[in-house]
N, C-alpha and C positions, 0 to 999 in steps of 0.2 A: 307413237302414241300411248303405247303400253307403258312406257317409261314416265311420260306426263300424267297419266291416269294413278301410278304408283304414286308420284309426288304428289299430286292433289290428295291423294286419301292419308298420306303421311302428313300433310301439314294440316289438312283437316281434323285429324286426330290430335293434334297436338294442341290445337287452340283450347281447349276447354280446360288443357293443363295449364296453360298460359294465363287464360283469364282468371283460375283461380288458386294462383300463387300470392300467397299471404306473406309478408314480413313478419320475421320473428316479434318483432316490434309492435304488430298491431295489436292494439287496445291501449297501448303504453302511453299515446298521445295524450291522456285524459289524467295522467297522472300529475301532482302537482309541482313534483322535482322529477321531471323526465326521466333523467338517468338513473332513478333510485326507487326500489321498490318500497311499499309502506312498510314493509319488515326490516328493511336496511336503516328506513329513517327511523323507525322506532328504537332499532339496534343502535342508532347513531346519540339519539336523544336520551338513552338509558345506558350509555358508557358500556354497552357489549364489546366482546372481543371481535365479532364479525372477521374471525379468521386471520387477524392482525398477528396474533403471536402464536401462528402455528410453527414457527420457525423454534421457539422455547419449547411448546408443548410436546413437539415431537420427537425433542431431542433432551428429554428427562430433566424439564425445568418445568415442573407443574404449574398450575395457574391457581390463585387463590379462590375462584368461585368454585371449581370444580373440588379442591382440597376440601374448602368446607362443608361441602354436599357429602363428602367419602369422611369426615372428620371421626365418626364414630369407628368405620372399618379400618381408619389408619390408626387406631388408638391414639389419640390424639390428647396431649395434657391440657389443662385449661389455660397455660401461658400461651401455648401453640394456637389455641383456638382465638385466644384474644388477640394475638399479633398477627395472626394470619386475618382475621376480621379488619384489622386496622388496615393492612396491606389492601384489602378489598374495597374498603370504603374510601381510600383516599385514590386507588385506580378509577373506581367509578366516578368519584366527584370530578377527577380531572377528565377523564375520557368524556365525561357528558357535558361538561363546558366546552371542550374542544370539539365535540360533536355538534354541539349546537352553532358554533362559530361556523365548521364544515359545511352544513346545512344550507346557512345564508348564503355563502360564497355558490356551492351549488344551484341556489335559487336566483341568484344574482345572473350567474351564467345562462341559465334558463330562460329569464326573463330578458336578457340581452337579445337572445336568439330569438326567443317570440316577439318582442317587438322590432326587431329587425336592426338595431341600437348597436350590435357586435361590431367591433372592427378588430383588426390585429392588434394594436397595441393592448387594448381592454380585455382581448382574449388570452393574450400572453400573462398580462397582470393578473387575471382570475385564476388562470391554472397555474400559476407561481404561487399563490396564497393556497389554492385547493392543495396541491403538491405538499405546501410546508405542513398544512394541518392535518394531513392524513399521515405524513413523516412523525407529527409530534403524538398523534393519537396511538401510532403505531409502538413509539417509543415507551409510551405511558404503559401500554399492557407488555411490552416486552420486559419494562424494567420491574413491573410486578411479579413476574415468572421468575426474574432474577433473585429479587427480594425471599420471595417463597421458597426459593430451593435451599436458602440459607437457613430455614427454619424448620427443616424437615430432615431426618436421619436418612441414610441410604437403604436401610430396610424399608421406611416409609415410601421413599421415592419408587421403589422396586413393587411394593405392593399398588402403590397408585398406578404404574404402567399396567401392571397386570389387570386391577379394578378397570381400566379405562380400557382395556383390551387391543394394549400395543403388543403383544407378544414376546417371548422370548427372546428372539432375535435383537430386540431393542436394547439388550441389557450388553452393551458393548463395553463396560468397564470403566467409561471414561468420565465417570464423576467423582470427585474426592470432596463429600461431605461426610462430616460425623462419623 
């Protein structure tokens, strides 16, 4: 009898916890594109990096956006500013166009689930298109970092990394520029 009372108390005490368990997705069901935050949507529309170029950024391949922000501290020449602006503008234009296509595919995926019209074939096709667009967006951003590095001196790259807070251990001596 004592064991039964203990079991009932344990079960009763866990009921409020079970009843109040919320999904980390709670509230996201009202999003226009359920899988993306408003910040991500705006980022795709505006050609933002969204972490796509982290492999470059953290391996001493600076990005044009941040380089432009730090142009004065990096002692940029007028030519470097002009060329960096061109790299940035091209990257932003291409990434924005691809971002709009990506959002359209995400919206299509969301809509098919919402309407109950999704099937295995359409799921596979939409996901393949989304994957290709993500790859293309990442390529645009990484290519911009690659191009940007060629416009900088080793000293500017070292200074950039320092200004961005990447630390001295980051300088492994594996870059062969100017």
